[in-house]
C-alpha positions as CSV (number, residue, x, y, z in Angstrom):
1,M,0.0,0.1,-0.2
2,A,1.4,3.5,-1.4
3,H,2.3,5.5,1.7
4,L,0.2,8.8,1.4
5,Q,1.9,12.2,2.1
6,T,0.3,15.1,4.2
7,I,1.5,18.8,2.9
8,Y,0.3,22.0,3.9
9,I,0.4,25.0,1.9
10,D,-0.1,28.6,2.8
11,A,-0.5,30.6,0.1
12,F,-0.3,33.5,2.2
13,A,2.7,33.0,4.8
14,G,4.2,36.0,5.7
15,N,6.9,36.9,7.4
16,G,5.9,34.2,10.8
17,K,4.9,36.4,13.3
18,I,1.7,38.9,13.4
19,E,2.3,42.3,15.3
20,L,-1.4,43.2,17.2
21,G,-1.9,46.6,16.4
22,D,0.2,49.9,17.8
23,S,0.0,47.8,21.1
24,N,3.7,46.5,20.2
25,I,1.8,43.0,21.1
26,E,3.6,40.0,19.0
27,I,2.1,36.8,17.7
28,E,2.6,33.7,16.1
29,G,1.4,33.5,12.1
30,S,0.2,31.0,10.2
31,A,3.0,29.3,9.2
32,R,4.7,29.4,12.7
33,L,1.5,28.1,14.5
34,A,1.7,25.4,11.2
35,L,5.7,24.4,12.0
36,N,4.6,24.3,16.0
37,N,1.0,22.2,15.3
38,S,1.4,18.6,17.3
39,R,0.3,17.2,14.0
40,D,3.7,17.0,11.6
41,F,2.9,17.3,7.9
42,D,5.1,15.5,5.9
43,K,6.5,19.0,3.7
44,Y,5.2,22.1,4.3
45,I,5.2,24.6,1.4
46,F,4.8,28.7,2.2
47,I,4.1,31.3,-0.6
48,E,4.8,34.8,0.0
49,K,4.8,37.5,-3.2
50,N,6.5,40.2,-0.6
51,K,10.3,38.8,-0.4
52,T,11.5,41.4,3.0
53,Y,8.9,38.7,4.4
54,A,10.0,36.4,2.3
55,K,13.5,36.3,4.1
56,E,12.8,36.8,7.7
57,L,10.4,33.4,7.5
58,A,13.1,32.2,5.9
59,T,15.6,33.0,8.6
60,T,13.6,31.7,11.3
61,V,12.4,28.9,10.0
62,C,15.7,27.9,8.9
63,S,17.2,28.2,12.7
64,D,13.6,27.1,14.1
65,F,12.5,24.0,12.6
66,P,15.8,22.3,11.1
67,Q,14.5,19.1,11.4
68,K,11.0,19.9,8.8
69,K,10.7,19.8,5.4
70,I,10.0,23.4,4.3
71,R,9.7,24.8,0.9
72,L,9.3,28.3,0.4
73,L,8.2,30.2,-2.8
74,S,8.8,33.8,-3.7
75,K,8.2,35.7,-6.2
76,T,11.9,36.2,-6.7
77,K,13.4,32.9,-5.8
78,I,12.5,29.1,-4.0
79,V,13.7,28.3,-1.1
80,T,14.5,24.5,0.3
81,M,15.0,23.4,3.2
82,P,16.4,20.3,4.4
């Protein structure tokens, strides 16, 4: 029997965090919530058009989740992490 893979896709991944208005409170964005979830996916695909956000997201998820299979698609390039 073939193994079915589970893939998490986030089409508007952002930079991995959400700033709540003017309160200086920061919470995890959808990409980080998915990676921290107890439900492990076989692969994660994050898509972010804004290259600044994509770079921030790549930097943080690379260091914080080295064991996860992550692919980041940006307007300028594709980054594949382990």
